N, C-alpha and C positions, 0 to 999 in steps of 0.2 A: 818462263813458264807462266801457267794462268793459276787464277785463284777458282781450282775448280768448283766451290761451290756460291761464288760470289759474283763473278763477271764472266758475261760471253765475250772470247776472245775474240781479237783482232790483230794477228802477228807480223812482223816484219815483210815477210815476203809476199805480202797479200796487197800491199801499201800501193802497188802500180796497178789494181784493178780492183780496188776495193769499191771505187763511184763507177762504175759498169753499168751497173742497173741501178734504177732509182728504188728509195726504201721508204716505206712509210714511218718517220718517228713514232716510239710508241708513247703514250701519255706516261709523263714521269710527274714527281712531286716539284716544287716549287720553292728555292730559296729565299727564304723572308729575313734571316737573322745578319746583323749587319757582321760583315767581314773582318774588319779591323778589330773590333771587340771581339769575335772568336778567336782570332790570331794570338792577341794578347793573353787571353785566357788558356790557348794552348802552351803558348810558352812556358806560363806558369805550372801549368802541370808537366810540360817537359823538365824544368828542372828537378820538381819532386822525384822524377822515373832517372836521375842521374844524367842528365844532359847538362853538362858544364856551360855556364855564360859565355864561354870563351867560344864553344861549338855554335851557340848560337846566335852569336855576334857573327860567325862567317858565314853561318846560313840565312842569316834574315834576309838578305838581299834580293835572294831567291824562293823567299817565302812568300811568294803573292799571288793571286788568283788569276787563273789562267782559262777564258771563257773558250776558246776551241775545243779544251780537252771535255768540257760539259757536251758541246758538240757530238764531239767523237763517241763519246760514253752512250749519248743517245741513240747516234743512227748508224750502229752493226749492222748493216745487212748483208754480209758475206755468207753468214753461218741461214740466208734464208735456201741457199744454191742446195740441187741435191745432193747426193753422195756422189755419183757420175761428175756431175757437175764440176763438185769442189775438187775431188781426186785427179780430174785429168787436170785440170790449171795448174795444181799444184804440183803435181809427179811428170809434168810433159817436160819437155825439151831436154835439158843434161842432167835433172837432177837427180834421176837413179842412177845413171853410169857416174856421175860426180860423186854419189855417195858408197856406189862399189868402189870408186876410186881412192876414196876415205878412210875407209876397210882396210884396203890393204896397205897404205903409206902408214897406218896406226898399230898394224894387227899386233904387234909385243905389247902394245899399249893396252889395247882392250882384252887382250888376255889376261894381262895383270889385272886390270878394273874387273872383268868378269868371274877371276878369282875370289876378289876380294869382296864382290856385290852378288855377284850370281845373274846380273844382268847381260845378255849378248850383245856383241857391236853392233850388230844391225837396229836392234831396240833402241840404241843411244843416238847412233847415227840418224836414223829417221826422223826422232824428236830436233837431233840439233839442226836437221836440213829443214824442216819445218820450222825449227822457231825462229833462225836467223841464216840462213842459208849457207850452212856450215862455217859461221863467225865472219860470212864476209856482212852480212846487215846489223848492226847492232842499235840502230833507232840514234836520230839525233835533237830529241826530245829533252829537255832540263827536267829532271826527276822531281828535283825537292818541288818546283811551280806544279807537277800534272799532282804528283802524291799532297800537297796540300790545298789544290784544288777539290779533290775526290774527298782528301777528310773534311772541309768543310762541308761539303756538298750534302743533300738533303738524303740521296738517294742508297747510300752505304758509309756513311761518313764512320761509323764506330770502327768498322774492318779498316778502312784506308788510315784513319788517326795512329793505330799499331803500325801500318809501314811505314809512314811519317817517323815516329819515334824511332822505327828501327833502321831508316836510314839516316837520321844524325847517329845513331849510334856506330856504324861501315863509319859514318866520317871520324867519328870521334876516336875511334881505337884507330885511324892512320890506314885504314883499306885504299881507303880513296878520296881525293878530295872534293869539296863543293864543284869546280869543275870539269871534273872525270864524273860526275855522277851525271851521266847521257842514257838514253835510252829509252823506251818505248812510252807513248803518253799514257798509260795505266800503270807508269812505274816500274816497270821491271825493266831488266839490265843484262847486259853480257850474253854471251853464246848459246845458253839454254832461257835465257831472259826470266831469270830469276826474280818473284819479287823480296824486297829488302828483309822481311821478313826468312824467308826461307834460304836466303842468303846466310846469314848468320846461323838457322838452323842444322843445314845440310853442307854449307863449302866444307870443301875437305882441302887442306894442302896435300897435294899427290904427285908433285914435283920435288917436295923436297928443300924448300927454300926457306919455308920459314911464314911463308903468306898464304892466303885464298885468294888467289885472281882469279875470276872466274870471266874475265874480258879479255886479257894478255896471254895466259895461260892454256895450251889446250888440255893437258893434264889434268889441271883442277877442272876445269868447266867437265869432261867428261863425267870426270872418277866423281864431282860432286851430283850430277843429271843420274849416275847409279848408284849412289847413295841415297839422295830420295825417292827414284823409285823402288828401291829396297824396302825403305822404311816404311813406305804405303802399299806392300803388300805382294811386290814380287818374288813369285816362287821360282827358285834356282831351276833350270832344265825340264820346264813344264811350256808348252805350247800357249798362244796367245790369239789365234786367229788364224779360221782353214774356210775356204770358202766352199759351198757345199749346191747341188742342186734340189731343189722341191718336187714335192707330187704336184700332180696337178687338185689333189683335194686332199686335205688333212687337218689337223683341230690347229688353224692358224691361229687360234687366242693363244698356245701353247708359245708361239713364238714372241719373246720380250725377252729383255734383259734379264731383269729381277725372277724369271723361271726358269729352272735349269732342271734337266733329265740326263740320264747317264745316255754314252751315245747308242748304246746299244735298243733303247725305245726310240730317238730319232731317226734308227735305222729300219726298227718296226715300222715308223709312220710313212716309209716312203724315203726320206733324206738319203743323199748319196754325194760322195766327195766328188767334187769338181775335177779335180786331179789326183790321182794316185788311190790311196785306198781310206777306209775311213773306218778304224777299228770296232770292232762289236765287243765293245767291253764297257764298264763302269764308269769310265770318266765321264764327272759333270758337264756338262755344256749347255749353254743357252743358244737359242736359233736367234737372230737378228735379223730383220726385213730391212734395212735402209730407206728403200724406195718399194715398200710393200713387196706383196707377193711373186710379181712378177718380174721383179727390180733381181740385182745380185744380190744372193746368200750367204750368209758365213755362221760356223759354229763357234761363237765367244766363248774363250775358258775363265777360266778362272786369273787368269794373268791380263785377261782386256780390261778387268775393272782398274786394273793400275792407268790405263790409258783415261778411264771416264775418269780417274781422279786428277790425273793431272790436267784435264781440262774437262767441264761437266758437257760440251757439246758432240751429239753423238757423230753430226757427220765429221766435226774433226778427231775425235777419237778412235773411229771408225779408220780414216784415209792415214794416220799416223801409223796404226797398228796394220792395214794393209801393207803400206808405204815397207815397214819393218819383216812384211815376208816376200818383198818384192825382193830386195835387198839380201833376203836369206833364198834366193832364187825361184821363188814361187811364179808360174805366169799370170801374165796381166789377166785381171777378171773378164769374168763373160758378160758382155751387155746385151748381147742378142735379143733377151727377152724386155730389156726395157726402150727401145725404140718406140714402142706404142705409148709407154707411159707419160701424159700430160698432166705437169704439176700443175696445182692451182696456184690463184695469183696470189700476190700480199693482201689483197684486199677481200678474195674470198677466203682465204685463212682467216683472216681476222673477223668475218660475221661467222663463219664456224665455232669461232671462241667465244662470240659471243653466243652462238646457240647451246653450245654447252655449258657456258656459264648459267645460263637459264634452269638449266636442267640441274643444277648443283655441283659441278664440277670445278674443280679450282684448276684453273690454264694458267694461272699468276697472271701476266700482262696481258692486255689485247691487243698484242704486238704485232701477228700476221707470220708468228712463228714456230714453227714444226718442234718445239720442245718436248721433253719427257713428259710433264701434266698434260699437255694437248694429247701427244700421243698415246697414251693411257685410255683419255674420256673420250678418245675415237675407235677404240677397239672395245672399249663397254658399248658404247650406241650401236656399232657394229653387229656384236651379237646382240641387243636387245630387237634390232631393226632386220634381223636373219641375214646380213651380209657378211664377205669373209672376213674376217676379223685380225685383218694383217696389220692393222694401226697404221694405216695409210690414208689420209686422207682426200676423197673425190668431191666431184661434183654432183657425184648422185647421192651421197652421202649429206650433203649442205639440203639440196633438193627434198631429201627426206625428211630433214630435219625441219625445214621452213614449213613444207606440208602439213605437220602434225598440227592437229585442231587441240587447243589449248594444253601444251606442253608442260609437264608437270618434271619437279626436280627427281632424277632416280639415282642420286647419288648427292650425298652431305658434302656440304665442300670440307669439313673437318679431315674426314676417313671415307674416302672409297670403300665398298664393302671387298672382305675377302673371300675367294673362293674357297674351297677346300683344294689343298693339295694332292698333286696325284700319288698314288701308293708308291708309284717308284720314284719319286721327285726328291733330287738330292737338295740340301740347301748350299746356299753360294756364300762362302763365306766373306766377309768384307773386313778392308785393311785394318792394323792395326799401326798406328804411329812406333816408328824407334828411333832412339837413337843414332846419330852419326857414329861411325867406327870404322877403323880402317880395315880390319877384316870382318865381315858382317855375318851374325849368325842365319841363318834361315827365317824369314818372315813369319810371323805368326797366321794363322787360318784367319779369315774374316767369318763374320760372325753373320749369322742367316740374314738375306735381305727380306724387305716386306713384298708380297708378292701384289701385283695390280688387281685392282676388279676385271674381272671378264664377263661376268655373268650381270644383269640390274637384279635390285631386291627384288623378292619372290611376289608373286601379285597377292592383294590380299583377297581372301575369299568372300566371293558375292554375298553383299550383306539379305538379312533375313526380312528384313522391313525397309521400307525409305527410310523410316525414322532413324535405324542404323546406320547409313550410307555415311561414310567415312570422308571427312572433305579436308580441303589440305590448302595451307596459306603458307606463301614462300616470302619474305619481304626482307629487305637490308635495311641494318641500322648502324651507321659509322664504319661498314665494313665487313657488318656481321651479317652471316644466313641464320635465318633460323626456320627449323621445319616440325610445324608438327602435326599429327594427325588427329583430330577430335572427332567424336566427342571424348572418347578414351583417352587421348593422349597416349596412345601406344607408344609413338617414338618421337623422341625430340635431339635434335642436333644442331648444335651452334657453334659458330666458329668466330671468334673475335682475335 
């Protein structure tokens, strides 16, 4: 399992083809501190947090810096693939029939798990299949060197520091020995690729042998995944993803994971089920277009957010959710409309991100990846330029941005402008973590998400005289961007 907010995933089943296409490494911070001094300080901290001298002595030979981990962390290019490229590679071959066979093989176990946690077997199996190929690929990286390296590294050191402490706790309480701590390069291990912290929080003993074994015990592995999914918001008996058909024209800016409308509103806008029926009711859903308005389209329900919390990459979350629908009997996705879609290159994506950054959008690193921040910024600029606002970057959009004379910021980096909600829009609840329990109560509703900007700020009224003309200055200081409108200084935005 991946850090939903911390790391772009590179899970084990991709290992054979990650290097298939070149990817430009994103700019990253540089480690300047002395590793040995850092490690000595970390061990002192570990002692104050209950890690024994005996545990540290056993773990110390494996607590070293591993340069290959940094290289892998900096060069994860698999999520630059489109949804169809990504899903077709992952779900091809025998993965779907093998998943169906696993569901039948463990039918009684899945029934017990669903009764306890409310998560159906096809959802658990889809995650199991993508994370470890149903337990066939656990990974061969030593976890302690990987976590030690990432905890020292400047990029996400504080987060991985806690993971390293939890890995030592797992060793100290006897769940695993140092030699048994092997898995993914990012420190995840077992059939569901749990991080050490989530192993401790959500691991359950479902086979009743007195131990939580997420490597060798299938009952413990599957039930622990269900326990985690329930804890982050899974709703018993509700759908998660449904393929739909979209019309030629509709308010495309409404197609966003953070915007929900009743199914009746989507029907009113011309959205139809790709297979079966789309009930004309008030169930809230988001329309997601992972490849723009010409590619596959889905209605994503409340439970879909659980997949994005498991892994924040939209292409991964959509793939695993789609995989679960296929295991439940849904037909393959319609690819007919996507044959003419030409994704932009990594270099073009980086140029697009630079152009968006000039206009005040927070797109994160200039890394050539279509993340959530870039998608939201693309949509806002599509609205401003009169293009279909489907959040899909195109060569035309890049050309329009490059051709603008004297572009000015249209959105502050601190926060993009929030448009008024549609009258019939329903809020999308967010997950609330719950402690693990053998028989889990229903998950609490999610709080409302923030809605991305779909329109630029309104233009200022023409000045009465040249002396009243508003000027805009944008500059950066130590990563801060300040936008002032003078002489009135009507607005001021600052992000530090």
